[in-house]
SELUM-347150 format. One record per residue (C-alpha): residue in three letters; residue number from 0; x, y, z. Coordinates in pm, 1 decimal. Layout:
REM residues N
<res = ALA | n = NUM | x = X | y = Y | z = Z>
...
REM end
This chain:
REM residues 329
<res = MET | n = 0 | x = 16370.5 | y = 7792.6 | z = 13623.7>
<res = LYS | n = 1 | x = 16316.4 | y = 7851.4 | z = 13253.1>
<res = LYS | n = 2 | x = 16672.6 | y = 7973.3 | z = 13201.5>
<res = SER | n = 3 | x = 16827.6 | y = 7688.0 | z = 13400.7>
<res = LEU | n = 4 | x = 16632.3 | y = 7428.6 | z = 13202.4>
<res = LEU | n = 5 | x = 16747.0 | y = 7578.6 | z = 12874.9>
<res = GLY | n = 6 | x = 17102.6 | y = 7602.3 | z = 13000.3>
<res = ILE | n = 7 | x = 17118.0 | y = 7241.3 | z = 13113.1>
<res = MET | n = 8 | x = 16987.0 | y = 7128.6 | z = 12775.5>
<res = GLY | n = 9 | x = 17225.5 | y = 7350.1 | z = 12580.7>
<res = ILE | n = 10 | x = 16941.7 | y = 7543.8 | z = 12418.0>
<res = SER | n = 11 | x = 16951.0 | y = 7907.9 | z = 12317.9>
<res = ILE | n = 12 | x = 16629.2 | y = 8082.3 | z = 12223.0>
<res = ALA | n = 13 | x = 16609.7 | y = 8195.6 | z = 11861.7>
<res = SER | n = 14 | x = 16666.6 | y = 8564.7 | z = 11801.6>
<res = LYS | n = 15 | x = 16477.3 | y = 8552.2 | z = 11473.5>
<res = VAL | n = 16 | x = 16154.1 | y = 8368.9 | z = 11395.5>
<res = TYR | n = 17 | x = 16017.4 | y = 8340.0 | z = 11044.5>
<res = PRO | n = 18 | x = 15650.2 | y = 8426.3 | z = 10986.1>
<res = ILE | n = 19 | x = 15407.4 | y = 8136.9 | z = 10962.9>
<res = PHE | n = 20 | x = 15396.2 | y = 7997.5 | z = 10611.2>
<res = ARG | n = 21 | x = 15086.3 | y = 8130.4 | z = 10436.4>
<res = ASN | n = 22 | x = 15123.4 | y = 8032.5 | z = 10071.6>
<res = SER | n = 23 | x = 14825.9 | y = 7810.4 | z = 9979.2>
<res = ILE | n = 24 | x = 14744.4 | y = 7750.0 | z = 10344.0>
<res = ASN | n = 25 | x = 14455.8 | y = 7520.4 | z = 10245.2>
<res = LYS | n = 26 | x = 14691.4 | y = 7282.5 | z = 10064.0>
<res = VAL | n = 27 | x = 14724.9 | y = 6926.6 | z = 10190.6>
<res = VAL | n = 28 | x = 14971.7 | y = 6680.7 | z = 10040.0>
<res = VAL | n = 29 | x = 14912.4 | y = 6306.3 | z = 10067.9>
<res = ILE | n = 30 | x = 15214.6 | y = 6105.8 | z = 9957.9>
<res = ARG | n = 31 | x = 15229.2 | y = 5729.8 | z = 9969.4>
<res = HIS | n = 32 | x = 15455.6 | y = 5443.4 | z = 9860.1>
<res = ARG | n = 33 | x = 15318.9 | y = 5097.1 | z = 9786.6>
<res = ASP | n = 34 | x = 15656.6 | y = 4933.1 | z = 9854.9>
<res = LEU | n = 35 | x = 15725.1 | y = 5120.7 | z = 10178.5>
<res = PHE | n = 36 | x = 15746.8 | y = 4808.4 | z = 10393.4>
<res = GLY | n = 37 | x = 16026.9 | y = 4556.5 | z = 10401.5>
<res = ILE | n = 38 | x = 15974.6 | y = 4180.9 | z = 10427.9>
<res = ASP | n = 39 | x = 15996.2 | y = 4216.8 | z = 10807.5>
<res = GLY | n = 40 | x = 15696.0 | y = 4451.7 | z = 10809.0>
<res = HIS | n = 41 | x = 15894.9 | y = 4758.6 | z = 10912.5>
<res = ALA | n = 42 | x = 15891.1 | y = 5077.0 | z = 10703.5>
<res = ARG | n = 43 | x = 16202.5 | y = 5136.5 | z = 10493.9>
<res = GLN | n = 44 | x = 16390.4 | y = 5441.9 | z = 10621.6>
<res = ASN | n = 45 | x = 16520.8 | y = 5546.1 | z = 10279.9>
<res = LEU | n = 46 | x = 16172.8 | y = 5549.6 | z = 10128.0>
<res = VAL | n = 47 | x = 16021.3 | y = 5742.9 | z = 10419.2>
<res = ASN | n = 48 | x = 16304.9 | y = 5995.1 | z = 10374.5>
<res = GLU | n = 49 | x = 16202.0 | y = 6035.3 | z = 10010.3>
<res = LEU | n = 50 | x = 15838.1 | y = 6088.0 | z = 10105.3>
<res = VAL | n = 51 | x = 15927.5 | y = 6367.5 | z = 10348.5>
<res = ASN | n = 52 | x = 16163.7 | y = 6534.8 | z = 10102.7>
<res = GLN | n = 53 | x = 15915.1 | y = 6525.3 | z = 9817.5>
<res = GLY | n = 54 | x = 15622.8 | y = 6614.6 | z = 10041.2>
<res = ILE | n = 55 | x = 15771.6 | y = 6934.2 | z = 10184.4>
<res = VAL | n = 56 | x = 15879.3 | y = 7055.0 | z = 9840.3>
<res = GLU | n = 57 | x = 15533.4 | y = 6981.5 | z = 9698.2>
<res = LEU | n = 58 | x = 15362.2 | y = 7155.9 | z = 9990.4>
<res = THR | n = 59 | x = 15561.5 | y = 7476.3 | z = 9952.8>
<res = GLY | n = 60 | x = 15581.5 | y = 7474.8 | z = 9574.0>
<res = LEU | n = 61 | x = 15952.5 | y = 7549.2 | z = 9597.8>
<res = SER | n = 62 | x = 16226.2 | y = 7373.2 | z = 9407.2>
<res = ASN | n = 63 | x = 16465.8 | y = 7267.2 | z = 9683.6>
<res = LEU | n = 64 | x = 16466.1 | y = 7151.6 | z = 10044.6>
<res = THR | n = 65 | x = 16656.3 | y = 7448.0 | z = 10184.9>
<res = ASP | n = 66 | x = 16406.9 | y = 7701.6 | z = 10054.7>
<res = ALA | n = 67 | x = 16115.5 | y = 7477.8 | z = 10152.1>
<res = TRP | n = 68 | x = 16217.1 | y = 7426.7 | z = 10516.9>
<res = ARG | n = 69 | x = 16326.0 | y = 7788.9 | z = 10558.7>
<res = GLN | n = 70 | x = 15963.0 | y = 7885.9 | z = 10492.3>
<res = PHE | n = 71 | x = 15889.9 | y = 7746.2 | z = 10836.5>
<res = PHE | n = 72 | x = 16204.9 | y = 7742.3 | z = 11049.3>
<res = THR | n = 73 | x = 16544.3 | y = 7903.3 | z = 11093.8>
<res = PRO | n = 74 | x = 16862.9 | y = 7727.3 | z = 11207.2>
<res = GLU | n = 75 | x = 16826.4 | y = 7922.4 | z = 11534.5>
<res = ASP | n = 76 | x = 16477.1 | y = 7795.4 | z = 11619.1>
<res = VAL | n = 77 | x = 16414.1 | y = 7537.5 | z = 11890.6>
<res = ILE | n = 78 | x = 16169.0 | y = 7304.4 | z = 11716.0>
<res = GLY | n = 79 | x = 15937.8 | y = 7071.8 | z = 11903.3>
<res = MET | n = 80 | x = 15805.2 | y = 6758.7 | z = 11735.2>
<res = LYS | n = 81 | x = 15490.1 | y = 6664.4 | z = 11925.8>
<res = ILE | n = 82 | x = 15409.0 | y = 6299.8 | z = 11863.4>
<res = ASN | n = 83 | x = 15127.6 | y = 6080.2 | z = 11999.7>
<res = ALA | n = 84 | x = 15283.3 | y = 5776.1 | z = 12166.8>
<res = ILE | n = 85 | x = 14998.8 | y = 5665.2 | z = 12392.7>
<res = ASN | n = 86 | x = 14868.7 | y = 5304.8 | z = 12404.4>
<res = PHE | n = 87 | x = 15177.0 | y = 5123.6 | z = 12277.5>
<res = ARG | n = 88 | x = 15279.7 | y = 4919.2 | z = 12579.9>
<res = GLY | n = 89 | x = 15390.3 | y = 4573.6 | z = 12466.1>
<res = TYR | n = 90 | x = 15459.2 | y = 4654.7 | z = 12100.8>
<res = THR | n = 91 | x = 15797.9 | y = 4829.8 | z = 12116.6>
<res = ASN | n = 92 | x = 16022.5 | y = 4747.8 | z = 11818.4>
<res = THR | n = 93 | x = 15736.6 | y = 4583.8 | z = 11627.1>
<res = PRO | n = 94 | x = 15598.8 | y = 4724.5 | z = 11299.6>
<res = LEU | n = 95 | x = 15313.0 | y = 4870.9 | z = 11504.9>
<res = ALA | n = 96 | x = 15557.3 | y = 5111.5 | z = 11672.5>
<res = SER | n = 97 | x = 15884.3 | y = 5128.3 | z = 11479.4>
<res = HIS | n = 98 | x = 15749.3 | y = 5382.0 | z = 11230.4>
<res = TYR | n = 99 | x = 15760.1 | y = 5653.9 | z = 11499.5>
<res = PRO | n = 100 | x = 16139.6 | y = 5702.1 | z = 11508.1>
<res = ILE | n = 101 | x = 16157.6 | y = 5632.6 | z = 11134.2>
<res = VAL | n = 102 | x = 15928.3 | y = 5926.9 | z = 11049.7>
<res = CYS | n = 103 | x = 16099.2 | y = 6159.5 | z = 11297.3>
<res = GLN | n = 104 | x = 16440.0 | y = 6063.1 | z = 11158.8>
<res = ALA | n = 105 | x = 16317.2 | y = 6136.5 | z = 10806.6>
<res = ILE | n = 106 | x = 16212.6 | y = 6487.7 | z = 10916.6>
<res = LEU | n = 107 | x = 16546.1 | y = 6543.6 | z = 11090.3>
<res = SER | n = 108 | x = 16743.7 | y = 6424.4 | z = 10787.2>
<res = SER | n = 109 | x = 16544.8 | y = 6646.6 | z = 10554.0>
<res = CYS | n = 110 | x = 16588.9 | y = 6951.7 | z = 10777.9>
<res = ALA | n = 111 | x = 16961.9 | y = 6881.3 | z = 10807.3>
<res = ARG | n = 112 | x = 16990.4 | y = 6929.7 | z = 10433.0>
<res = ALA | n = 113 | x = 16850.2 | y = 7280.1 | z = 10491.9>
<res = GLY | n = 114 | x = 17110.5 | y = 7353.9 | z = 10758.8>
<res = ILE | n = 115 | x = 16877.4 | y = 7291.4 | z = 11054.7>
<res = ASP | n = 116 | x = 17065.7 | y = 7061.0 | z = 11289.0>
<res = GLU | n = 117 | x = 16896.3 | y = 6787.5 | z = 11491.9>
<res = LYS | n = 118 | x = 17030.7 | y = 6937.7 | z = 11815.9>
<res = LYS | n = 119 | x = 16771.4 | y = 7212.7 | z = 11762.5>
<res = PHE | n = 120 | x = 16486.3 | y = 6960.2 | z = 11786.6>
<res = ILE | n = 121 | x = 16292.7 | y = 6813.8 | z = 12077.0>
<res = VAL | n = 122 | x = 16088.3 | y = 6499.1 | z = 12019.0>
<res = TRP | n = 123 | x = 15832.7 | y = 6501.5 | z = 12295.5>
<res = ASP | n = 124 | x = 15504.5 | y = 6376.9 | z = 12436.5>
<res = ARG | n = 125 | x = 15343.2 | y = 6329.7 | z = 12776.2>
<res = GLN | n = 126 | x = 15575.7 | y = 6076.5 | z = 12938.4>
<res = ASP | n = 127 | x = 15926.0 | y = 5939.1 | z = 12898.0>
<res = ARG | n = 128 | x = 15784.3 | y = 5587.6 | z = 12930.5>
<res = GLU | n = 129 | x = 15550.3 | y = 5637.3 | z = 12636.4>
<res = LEU | n = 130 | x = 15835.2 | y = 5768.8 | z = 12422.7>
<res = ALA | n = 131 | x = 16038.4 | y = 5460.4 | z = 12511.0>
<res = ASP | n = 132 | x = 15741.4 | y = 5239.2 | z = 12420.9>
<res = VAL | n = 133 | x = 15760.8 | y = 5355.0 | z = 12057.6>
<res = GLY | n = 134 | x = 16137.2 | y = 5318.5 | z = 12030.0>
<res = PHE | n = 135 | x = 16287.0 | y = 5647.6 | z = 12149.7>
<res = THR | n = 136 | x = 16555.0 | y = 5677.9 | z = 12416.0>
<res = PRO | n = 137 | x = 16481.1 | y = 5978.7 | z = 12637.5>
<res = ASN | n = 138 | x = 16779.6 | y = 6213.9 | z = 12622.7>
<res = THR | n = 139 | x = 16863.7 | y = 6560.7 | z = 12755.7>
<res = GLU | n = 140 | x = 17236.6 | y = 6561.5 | z = 12679.4>
<res = PRO | n = 141 | x = 17337.8 | y = 6901.0 | z = 12533.7>
<res = GLY | n = 142 | x = 17437.1 | y = 6905.1 | z = 12169.1>
<res = LYS | n = 143 | x = 17222.3 | y = 6607.3 | z = 12071.8>
<res = LEU | n = 144 | x = 16863.8 | y = 6541.8 | z = 11970.2>
<res = LEU | n = 145 | x = 16649.6 | y = 6596.8 | z = 12277.3>
<res = VAL | n = 146 | x = 16381.7 | y = 6339.8 | z = 12357.9>
<res = MET | n = 147 | x = 16165.8 | y = 6396.2 | z = 12664.4>
<res = GLY | n = 148 | x = 15825.0 | y = 6376.3 | z = 12816.6>
<res = THR | n = 149 | x = 15655.4 | y = 6657.5 | z = 13001.8>
<res = ASN | n = 150 | x = 15704.9 | y = 6441.9 | z = 13311.3>
<res = PHE | n = 151 | x = 16085.8 | y = 6450.7 | z = 13271.8>
<res = LYS | n = 152 | x = 16263.4 | y = 6533.5 | z = 13596.7>
<res = GLY | n = 153 | x = 16606.9 | y = 6689.5 | z = 13554.5>
<res = GLN | n = 154 | x = 16860.6 | y = 6851.9 | z = 13783.7>
<res = ASP | n = 155 | x = 16643.6 | y = 7156.7 | z = 13843.6>
<res = GLY | n = 156 | x = 16320.2 | y = 6967.4 | z = 13887.8>
<res = LYS | n = 157 | x = 16036.9 | y = 6838.2 | z = 13674.5>
<res = ILE | n = 158 | x = 15963.5 | y = 7009.7 | z = 13343.4>
<res = GLY | n = 159 | x = 15590.9 | y = 6981.3 | z = 13401.0>
<res = PHE | n = 160 | x = 15339.5 | y = 7244.2 | z = 13301.1>
<res = ASN | n = 161 | x = 15351.0 | y = 7620.7 | z = 13282.2>
<res = PRO | n = 162 | x = 15191.2 | y = 7747.7 | z = 13607.3>
<res = ASN | n = 163 | x = 14962.6 | y = 7987.9 | z = 13417.7>
<res = ARG | n = 164 | x = 14611.4 | y = 7863.2 | z = 13351.7>
<res = PHE | n = 165 | x = 14474.7 | y = 7930.4 | z = 13004.9>
<res = PRO | n = 166 | x = 14099.1 | y = 7975.1 | z = 12957.3>
<res = VAL | n = 167 | x = 13923.9 | y = 7703.8 | z = 12756.7>
<res = GLY | n = 168 | x = 13558.1 | y = 7801.7 | z = 12739.2>
<res = GLU | n = 169 | x = 13431.6 | y = 7799.2 | z = 13096.0>
<res = LYS | n = 170 | x = 13718.9 | y = 7573.6 | z = 13200.2>
<res = SER | n = 171 | x = 14096.3 | y = 7618.5 | z = 13200.9>
<res = THR | n = 172 | x = 14413.6 | y = 7422.7 | z = 13143.6>
<res = ARG | n = 173 | x = 14791.2 | y = 7436.5 | z = 13174.9>
<res = ILE | n = 174 | x = 15032.6 | y = 7384.3 | z = 12886.2>
<res = SER | n = 175 | x = 15343.8 | y = 7167.1 | z = 12884.2>
<res = ARG | n = 176 | x = 15650.0 | y = 7383.9 | z = 12938.4>
<res = ILE | n = 177 | x = 15812.1 | y = 7208.4 | z = 12643.7>
<res = MET | n = 178 | x = 15557.8 | y = 7385.6 | z = 12424.8>
<res = SER | n = 179 | x = 15516.9 | y = 7709.7 | z = 12619.8>
<res = ASP | n = 180 | x = 15870.8 | y = 7778.7 | z = 12747.0>
<res = ILE | n = 181 | x = 16131.7 | y = 7575.1 | z = 12561.5>
<res = CYS | n = 182 | x = 16027.9 | y = 7549.7 | z = 12195.6>
<res = THR | n = 183 | x = 16014.9 | y = 7856.5 | z = 11977.1>
<res = THR | n = 184 | x = 15813.9 | y = 7669.4 | z = 11715.6>
<res = SER | n = 185 | x = 15652.5 | y = 7331.8 | z = 11660.3>
<res = ILE | n = 186 | x = 15573.7 | y = 7051.8 | z = 11415.3>
<res = ASN | n = 187 | x = 15265.1 | y = 6847.3 | z = 11493.0>
<res = VAL | n = 188 | x = 15354.2 | y = 6483.3 | z = 11412.6>
<res = PRO | n = 189 | x = 15037.9 | y = 6285.2 | z = 11494.0>
<res = VAL | n = 190 | x = 14916.2 | y = 5944.5 | z = 11387.5>
<res = ILE | n = 191 | x = 14568.7 | y = 5850.2 | z = 11261.4>
<res = LYS | n = 192 | x = 14347.6 | y = 5667.4 | z = 11511.2>
<res = LEU | n = 193 | x = 13980.1 | y = 5631.6 | z = 11585.9>
<res = HIS | n = 194 | x = 13840.7 | y = 5772.6 | z = 11908.6>
<res = GLY | n = 195 | x = 13526.5 | y = 5663.8 | z = 12089.2>
<res = MET | n = 196 | x = 13412.8 | y = 6018.3 | z = 12163.8>
<res = ALA | n = 197 | x = 13582.5 | y = 6249.0 | z = 11912.6>
<res = GLY | n = 198 | x = 13549.7 | y = 6003.8 | z = 11623.4>
<res = ILE | n = 199 | x = 13910.4 | y = 6054.7 | z = 11517.0>
<res = THR | n = 200 | x = 14229.3 | y = 6159.0 | z = 11691.3>
<res = ILE | n = 201 | x = 14486.7 | y = 6310.4 | z = 11456.7>
<res = ALA | n = 202 | x = 14648.2 | y = 6657.8 | z = 11456.3>
<res = LEU | n = 203 | x = 14387.6 | y = 6855.8 | z = 11650.3>
<res = LYS | n = 204 | x = 14334.3 | y = 6607.7 | z = 11930.4>
<res = ASN | n = 205 | x = 14708.4 | y = 6545.1 | z = 11957.2>
<res = HIS | n = 206 | x = 14716.7 | y = 6853.1 | z = 12180.8>
<res = TYR | n = 207 | x = 14526.7 | y = 6666.7 | z = 12449.7>
<res = GLY | n = 208 | x = 14878.5 | y = 6540.8 | z = 12517.2>
<res = THR | n = 209 | x = 14998.2 | y = 6902.4 | z = 12550.6>
<res = ILE | n = 210 | x = 14769.8 | y = 6994.3 | z = 12841.5>
<res = ASP | n = 211 | x = 14754.2 | y = 6880.0 | z = 13203.4>
<res = ASN | n = 212 | x = 14384.0 | y = 6789.4 | z = 13227.7>
<res = PRO | n = 213 | x = 14263.7 | y = 6626.5 | z = 12903.6>
<res = TRP | n = 214 | x = 13995.8 | y = 6429.5 | z = 13091.8>
<res = ASP | n = 215 | x = 13810.3 | y = 6758.0 | z = 13149.5>
<res = PHE | n = 216 | x = 13747.1 | y = 6801.4 | z = 12776.5>
<res = HIS | n = 217 | x = 13569.3 | y = 6487.4 | z = 12657.1>
<res = GLU | n = 218 | x = 13203.4 | y = 6591.0 | z = 12690.7>
<res = ASN | n = 219 | x = 12983.3 | y = 6623.0 | z = 12381.5>
<res = ALA | n = 220 | x = 13234.2 | y = 6453.3 | z = 12149.4>
<res = CYS | n = 221 | x = 13522.1 | y = 6656.7 | z = 12295.1>
<res = THR | n = 222 | x = 13361.6 | y = 6991.3 | z = 12204.9>
<res = ASP | n = 223 | x = 13194.7 | y = 7130.1 | z = 12518.2>
<res = PRO | n = 224 | x = 13453.8 | y = 7284.3 | z = 12539.2>
<res = GLY | n = 225 | x = 13734.0 | y = 7075.7 | z = 12396.6>
<res = ILE | n = 226 | x = 13938.7 | y = 7021.3 | z = 12083.4>
<res = PRO | n = 227 | x = 13850.3 | y = 7347.0 | z = 11903.1>
<res = GLU | n = 228 | x = 13912.9 | y = 7574.1 | z = 12202.5>
<res = ILE | n = 229 | x = 14239.5 | y = 7402.9 | z = 12298.7>
<res = ASN | n = 230 | x = 14374.5 | y = 7439.8 | z = 11946.2>
<res = ALA | n = 231 | x = 14273.6 | y = 7807.2 | z = 11948.1>
<res = LEU | n = 232 | x = 14499.5 | y = 7881.7 | z = 12245.8>
<res = PRO | n = 233 | x = 14758.2 | y = 8139.3 | z = 12126.4>
<res = VAL | n = 234 | x = 15056.0 | y = 7948.7 | z = 12269.2>
<res = ILE | n = 235 | x = 14964.9 | y = 7657.1 | z = 12039.9>
<res = ARG | n = 236 | x = 14843.6 | y = 7845.7 | z = 11732.8>
<res = LYS | n = 237 | x = 15139.1 | y = 8085.7 | z = 11715.6>
<res = LYS | n = 238 | x = 15403.9 | y = 7816.3 | z = 11747.9>
<res = GLU | n = 239 | x = 15261.2 | y = 7534.7 | z = 11539.5>
<res = ARG | n = 240 | x = 15381.5 | y = 7595.4 | z = 11183.4>
<res = LEU | n = 241 | x = 15340.7 | y = 7257.6 | z = 11021.3>
<res = THR | n = 242 | x = 15163.6 | y = 6921.9 | z = 11050.2>
<res = ILE | n = 243 | x = 15323.2 | y = 6603.3 | z = 10919.9>
<res = VAL | n = 244 | x = 15095.1 | y = 6308.2 | z = 10985.3>
<res = ASN | n = 245 | x = 15268.8 | y = 5976.7 | z = 11037.6>
<res = ALA | n = 246 | x = 15030.7 | y = 5764.3 | z = 10831.3>
<res = ILE | n = 247 | x = 15268.5 | y = 5471.2 | z = 10794.8>
<res = GLN | n = 248 | x = 15036.9 | y = 5265.7 | z = 11015.9>
<res = THR | n = 249 | x = 14681.9 | y = 5374.0 | z = 11105.3>
<res = ILE | n = 250 | x = 14404.0 | y = 5247.6 | z = 11333.1>
<res = TYR | n = 251 | x = 14084.4 | y = 5236.4 | z = 11128.3>
<res = LYS | n = 252 | x = 13858.6 | y = 5026.2 | z = 11351.8>
<res = GLU | n = 253 | x = 13791.3 | y = 4933.9 | z = 11714.8>
<res = GLY | n = 254 | x = 13908.1 | y = 5242.9 | z = 11898.0>
<res = ASN | n = 255 | x = 14248.4 | y = 5398.6 | z = 11959.3>
<res = ARG | n = 256 | x = 14459.0 | y = 5116.4 | z = 12105.3>
<res = TRP | n = 257 | x = 14734.3 | y = 4971.6 | z = 11893.1>
<res = LYS | n = 258 | x = 14702.4 | y = 4597.5 | z = 11853.0>
<res = PRO | n = 259 | x = 14710.8 | y = 4344.8 | z = 11569.4>
<res = GLY | n = 260 | x = 14394.0 | y = 4325.2 | z = 11363.5>
<res = VAL | n = 261 | x = 14288.1 | y = 4690.6 | z = 11387.4>
<res = VAL | n = 262 | x = 14579.5 | y = 4845.9 | z = 11200.5>
<res = TRP | n = 263 | x = 14586.8 | y = 4943.4 | z = 10833.4>
<res = PRO | n = 264 | x = 14938.9 | y = 4987.6 | z = 10689.3>
<res = TYR | n = 265 | x = 14857.4 | y = 5293.8 | z = 10480.9>
<res = GLY | n = 266 | x = 15222.8 | y = 5353.4 | z = 10399.6>
<res = GLY | n = 267 | x = 15237.7 | y = 5730.7 | z = 10366.4>
<res = ILE | n = 268 | x = 15260.1 | y = 6073.8 | z = 10521.8>
<res = ILE | n = 269 | x = 15024.5 | y = 6371.6 | z = 10502.2>
<res = LEU | n = 270 | x = 15147.9 | y = 6730.4 | z = 10517.3>
<res = GLY | n = 271 | x = 14981.4 | y = 7066.8 | z = 10561.8>
<res = THR | n = 272 | x = 14988.1 | y = 7394.2 | z = 10748.8>
<res = ASP | n = 273 | x = 14618.7 | y = 7383.6 | z = 10840.0>
<res = PRO | n = 274 | x = 14553.0 | y = 7111.7 | z = 11102.0>
<res = VAL | n = 275 | x = 14178.1 | y = 7121.2 | z = 11037.9>
<res = ALA | n = 276 | x = 14224.3 | y = 7059.4 | z = 10666.0>
<res = VAL | n = 277 | x = 14478.1 | y = 6786.0 | z = 10739.3>
<res = ASP | n = 278 | x = 14239.1 | y = 6612.3 | z = 10979.3>
<res = ARG | n = 279 | x = 13953.7 | y = 6641.4 | z = 10729.7>
<res = VAL | n = 280 | x = 14161.4 | y = 6473.6 | z = 10459.3>
<res = CYS | n = 281 | x = 14263.3 | y = 6200.3 | z = 10703.3>
<res = LEU | n = 282 | x = 13896.3 | y = 6145.7 | z = 10792.4>
<res = LYS | n = 283 | x = 13819.6 | y = 6105.7 | z = 10421.4>
<res = ILE | n = 284 | x = 14093.2 | y = 5842.9 | z = 10389.6>
<res = ILE | n = 285 | x = 13975.6 | y = 5646.5 | z = 10692.8>
<res = ASN | n = 286 | x = 13611.0 | y = 5661.9 | z = 10589.1>
<res = GLU | n = 287 | x = 13695.7 | y = 5531.2 | z = 10243.3>
<res = LYS | n = 288 | x = 13876.1 | y = 5238.2 | z = 10405.5>
<res = ARG | n = 289 | x = 13584.1 | y = 5173.9 | z = 10640.9>
<res = LYS | n = 290 | x = 13331.8 | y = 5182.0 | z = 10355.9>
<res = SER | n = 291 | x = 13541.2 | y = 4934.9 | z = 10157.5>
<res = GLU | n = 292 | x = 13510.1 | y = 4691.2 | z = 10448.5>
<res = GLY | n = 293 | x = 13140.5 | y = 4750.0 | z = 10506.9>
<res = LYS | n = 294 | x = 13183.9 | y = 4957.1 | z = 10822.5>
<res = PRO | n = 295 | x = 12986.3 | y = 5273.1 | z = 10903.1>
<res = VAL | n = 296 | x = 13159.6 | y = 5601.5 | z = 10828.5>
<res = ILE | n = 297 | x = 13253.0 | y = 5848.6 | z = 11099.9>
<res = LYS | n = 298 | x = 13021.8 | y = 6150.3 | z = 11081.0>
<res = GLN | n = 299 | x = 12876.7 | y = 6337.0 | z = 11375.7>
<res = GLU | n = 300 | x = 13144.5 | y = 6217.3 | z = 11614.9>
<res = ALA | n = 301 | x = 13400.1 | y = 6428.8 | z = 11427.4>
<res = LYS | n = 302 | x = 13202.1 | y = 6751.7 | z = 11460.8>
<res = HIS | n = 303 | x = 13506.8 | y = 6920.4 | z = 11618.9>
<res = LEU | n = 304 | x = 13630.7 | y = 6979.2 | z = 11264.2>
<res = GLN | n = 305 | x = 13342.6 | y = 7209.6 | z = 11175.1>
<res = LEU | n = 306 | x = 13360.8 | y = 7382.9 | z = 11512.6>
<res = SER | n = 307 | x = 13733.8 | y = 7436.6 | z = 11467.2>
<res = GLU | n = 308 | x = 13664.7 | y = 7606.3 | z = 11134.6>
<res = GLU | n = 309 | x = 13410.2 | y = 7831.0 | z = 11306.4>
<res = LEU | n = 310 | x = 13684.0 | y = 7939.2 | z = 11548.5>
<res = GLY | n = 311 | x = 13908.2 | y = 8032.0 | z = 11256.3>
<res = ILE | n = 312 | x = 14161.6 | y = 7754.5 | z = 11308.6>
<res = GLY | n = 313 | x = 14131.4 | y = 7609.8 | z = 10958.5>
<res = ILE | n = 314 | x = 13915.2 | y = 7468.8 | z = 10680.2>
<res = SER | n = 315 | x = 13690.9 | y = 7164.0 | z = 10724.9>
<res = ASN | n = 316 | x = 13508.5 | y = 7165.0 | z = 10388.8>
<res = LEU | n = 317 | x = 13676.1 | y = 6924.0 | z = 10147.1>
<res = ASN | n = 318 | x = 13564.0 | y = 7135.2 | z = 9852.1>
<res = ASN | n = 319 | x = 13780.2 | y = 7421.4 | z = 9979.0>
<res = ILE | n = 320 | x = 14092.9 | y = 7214.2 | z = 10038.3>
<res = ASP | n = 321 | x = 14365.3 | y = 7201.4 | z = 9773.4>
<res = LEU | n = 322 | x = 14434.1 | y = 6827.7 | z = 9792.3>
<res = VAL | n = 323 | x = 14741.2 | y = 6687.7 | z = 9618.1>
<res = GLU | n = 324 | x = 14775.2 | y = 6309.7 | z = 9612.5>
<res = ILE | n = 325 | x = 15097.3 | y = 6138.0 | z = 9507.4>
<res = GLU | n = 326 | x = 15129.7 | y = 5762.0 | z = 9500.4>
<res = HIS | n = 327 | x = 15446.9 | y = 5570.4 | z = 9422.2>
<res = ARG | n = 328 | x = 15412.9 | y = 5211.0 | z = 9311.5>
REM end
């Protein structure tokens, strides 16, 4: 079934995979533009393109886009872009959702300048419907950008989940076949939202959309077991090379559902190779916003960050993170 899926989609598995980028792995780049939004409230594509281009060069410390992207991917790789499109019903094509395809297009355009064609990418999440909610058109036509949910049902049956069960503490889970079977490597492209149990949902918790039973991992602030153990699964850790947080719009209060009144148009992106460090920086940003509006900061609820560090996934101590902040006015 694996071969027929790849064949139908026109995908060939990469014969060469670059090693995971390790230079200054604790580096996180926050890059923002004060004039990112047009008069209609939508993010400007050309400015988001500039943020991605500058951000990836700054992250790698290299002088050009080709060298920067080739630190992570080859033109032969099949690259998944795992987004988080849940809870958008009713807001398609509004500024609350339109930043999703804009950020993905900026990544694709930047990679194209390094010789990595968009037909080597898969934009994906749990369901086709959720992808459509944020402005994507599900597509499996060979030779084009692939957009699909794990629930996609093609000529040879549903993509679904790899039948193998992976141990997660005393529990187990299955992984989307987009991640386990089809992609050779992955970019985590989350958004920033609050979460009633985990405190925040950004890069680490984005993989609750990669597994088949996320409801089994919400006890004790999503840590008993939960976020740390899922992100430690080898099929995720070995393939995920880069995190690019879509921080164009963020939810900074009242849970994780997108709706007017709870969204902060931060107007930036956040890049790093360490998802723990990236999430910690995002937590700092959200807490600063909450404090400025007299709201309590998120503390204990985000304990999955420290536990993820203890599992060796990344760095949660801000003092040990090489934070670079760039702001265009």
